[in-house]
N, C-alpha and C positions, 0 to 999 in steps of 0.2 A: 419887180419886187426885188429888193436888195436882201441878200443873205448876210446875216451877222456872222462874222468870223470870230471864232473863239481861240483864244491863245491857250496852248496846252499848259496844264499845271506843271510846275517844276517838281522833279523827283527830289524829295527832301530825305534827310536821315530818318525822320519819323515814319515816312511812307515805307522805306526799305525795312525798317525794324518791324513794323506791323505785318508786312508781307512775309518776312522770314519767320516770325513767331507763329503766324497763322499756318504757314506751310508745314513747319515741323510739329506744330500742335496737332494737325490732322494726321500726320504720319504716326506720331506717338499714340494718339487715340485709337487708330485702326490697329496698330500692333498690340496694344493692351487688350482690345476687344477680341482679337483673334487668339491671343494667348489664353484668355479666360475660357473661350469656347473650346480650345484644344485641351486644356487641363480638366474641364468638366465632362468631356466626351470619352467614349471608349478609346483606349489607346491602340487598338488594332493588333495587339500582340497575339500572334498565332503560334509562332515557334520561337524558342530561345535563340537559336543560331540559324539564320536564314541560309548560310553557306552549306551547312551540313544537310539541312532540309532540301536544298536544291540538288544535292548529290543523289537523293532518292526520288526525284521528281518523276522520272520515267516509270520506275517500278510502282510508285503510288498511283500514277495515272492508269497503268495497266490493271492494277487491282480494282480501281474505281470502275473501269469499263467492264471488267468481268462481273462485278457486283451488279451493275446496271443491266447486263445481259440476263442475269438470273431473274430479274423482275421482282425481287423480294421487296416487300413494303413493311415498314416497322411502325407500330402504333404504341405509344407509351401513355399510360394514364395513371393517375394517383387515386387510390381507393383506400380508405381507412388508414391513411398514413403510410401506405406501401406503394412502391412504384411497380406497376405491372406492365411488362413488355410483351407485346404479341407480334409475331413475325409470320407473314403470309406470303405465298408465292404469287405469281402473276394471275393465277386462277382463283385466288382468294382462299386457298387451302392452307391451313396452319402448317408451318414448317416444324417438324419434330426433330429433336436431338441436336439442334443447333446450339452452339455456345455463343453467348452474347457477353462481351466484355465492355464495361462502361466505367468511366471515370467521372465522378461527381465532384464538383468544386465550385469555387467562386470565379467571377469574371477575371480577366487579365489584370484589371486594376484592383489591387488588394486594398486600396485606401477606402473603397466604398463599403 
């Protein structure tokens, strides 16, 4: 049985143009899609100046470990338009006399 040999198609200017337009079209489409997702999602802003925050990292971690060792649990509920915060120790007993400081605000992206 004889095999038919095919001659390769020549690369023309039209083929190169279509390939380049398709390549860059995919790149641009992916970039636009990722940009839209990034702009619509949470910006992840936690601190205004990460360098300053990094200087306090060890102290903040020590405070967090000390808080974990206390075993305190916080429950916050909303009743009749008021925010009620309850603080209990690891045995479920209410913690008396503790000062709770809270900052209520909007998410990091103020455009929402």
